[in-house]
Each structure stands twice: as C-alpha cells, then as structure tokens.
C-alpha positions as CSV (number, residue, x, y, z in Angstrom):
1,M,104.7,117.3,86.2
2,I,101.0,118.4,85.6
3,F,99.5,115.7,87.4
4,T,100.9,114.3,91.0
5,G,99.9,111.1,92.3
6,T,97.0,112.4,94.2
7,E,95.5,114.3,91.5
8,I,95.3,110.8,89.6
9,L,94.2,108.6,92.6
10,F,90.9,111.6,92.9
11,F,90.3,111.1,89.2
12,T,90.3,107.7,88.9
13,L,88.2,107.2,92.1
14,G,85.4,109.6,90.8
15,V,85.8,107.6,87.4
16,I,85.1,104.6,89.1
17,T,82.7,105.7,91.9
18,T,80.6,106.8,89.0
19,L,81.2,103.7,86.6
20,S,79.8,101.7,89.8
21,A,76.3,104.1,90.3
22,I,75.7,103.3,86.7
23,A,76.3,99.6,86.8
24,L,73.9,99.7,90.5
25,I,71.1,101.5,88.3
26,N,71.4,99.7,85.4
27,W,71.3,96.2,87.5
28,N,68.3,97.7,89.5
29,K,66.2,98.3,86.4
30,N,66.8,94.3,85.8
31,Y,66.2,93.3,89.2
32,H,64.0,95.9,91.7
33,F,66.7,96.2,94.5
34,S,64.8,96.4,98.1
35,W,66.5,98.5,100.6
36,K,69.0,95.6,101.9
37,S,69.7,94.9,98.5
38,W,70.7,99.1,98.2
39,A,72.5,99.2,101.3
40,L,74.9,95.7,101.2
41,L,75.3,96.9,97.5
42,I,76.7,100.4,98.3
43,L,78.0,99.4,101.9
44,G,80.7,96.7,99.6
45,F,81.0,99.4,97.0
46,F,82.1,101.9,99.0
47,L,84.2,99.4,100.7
48,L,86.4,98.7,97.3
49,I,86.7,102.1,96.5
50,F,87.5,103.1,100.2
51,S,90.5,100.0,99.7
52,I,91.7,101.4,96.7
53,A,92.1,104.8,98.1
54,W,93.8,103.3,100.9
55,A,96.3,101.4,99.5
56,V,97.4,103.9,96.8
57,S,97.8,106.5,99.4
58,S,99.5,104.6,101.7
59,V,101.8,103.8,98.8
60,L,102.0,107.3,98.0
61,E,103.4,108.1,101.7
62,G,106.1,105.2,101.8
63,E,104.3,102.9,103.7
64,P,103.6,99.4,101.2
65,R,102.9,96.9,104.3
66,S,99.8,99.3,105.1
67,A,98.8,99.2,101.8
68,S,98.6,95.5,101.7
69,M,96.7,95.6,105.4
70,G,94.2,98.0,103.8
71,L,93.7,95.9,100.9
72,V,92.9,92.8,102.7
73,L,91.2,93.8,105.2
74,F,88.5,96.5,103.4
75,G,89.4,94.9,100.3
76,V,87.8,91.6,101.4
77,L,85.0,92.5,103.4
78,G,83.7,94.8,100.4
79,L,84.1,91.5,98.1
80,I,82.2,89.7,100.8
81,I,79.3,92.3,101.3
82,L,78.7,92.5,97.9
83,A,78.5,88.9,97.4
84,L,75.7,88.9,100.2
85,G,74.1,91.3,98.4
86,R,73.9,89.7,95.6
87,N,72.6,86.8,97.1
88,V,69.6,88.6,98.5
89,V,69.0,90.1,95.0
90,M,69.1,87.0,93.2
91,K,66.7,85.7,96.5
92,E,64.1,88.4,96.1
93,S,64.2,88.4,92.3
94,K,63.0,84.3,92.0
C-alpha cells in the first residue's frame, strides 16, 4: 500500500489549512480585518482543523466514541468562534 490513513490525513489537513489561509486573505481584501477579527477567525479555523484531525486519528486508532466527542467539543466550539469572528467583521465593515 502506498498511502496509509495517517499520510492521507496529513495531506488533507495541509490542503484544508492552505485553502483556509487563502480564504482569509481574500476576505481580508474585501473587509479589512482588525486584530480581533484575525484572532477569532484564525482560532475558529484552527479548532475546526484540529477537530477533523482528532476525529480521523481517533477512528484510525479504533476509538469512535473519542472521535465523535472531539467533533462535538472542538468542532462546535470552532463554529461558534467563527460565527463570533464573522459578526465582528460585519460590525466593523459598516
């Protein structure tokens, strides 16, 4: 076998991280983020990527309950922080 699950995970995480950085830079051109916006959006994207890494690695290790709890804890927290960051961006852009 050429690629294992862990290698595919790290490749996918690299692609997601790169696309997230490109999306943040493009959004910054339109909305001109403040430091609070940058902090919230980067933290939100980091938590979402971390939740994906946690879930996939837990499934690969045979711990599906840990995977689902990691998605619930880190994924939902990441979505909430991203929503807060979006609200800060929209308030500052008015």
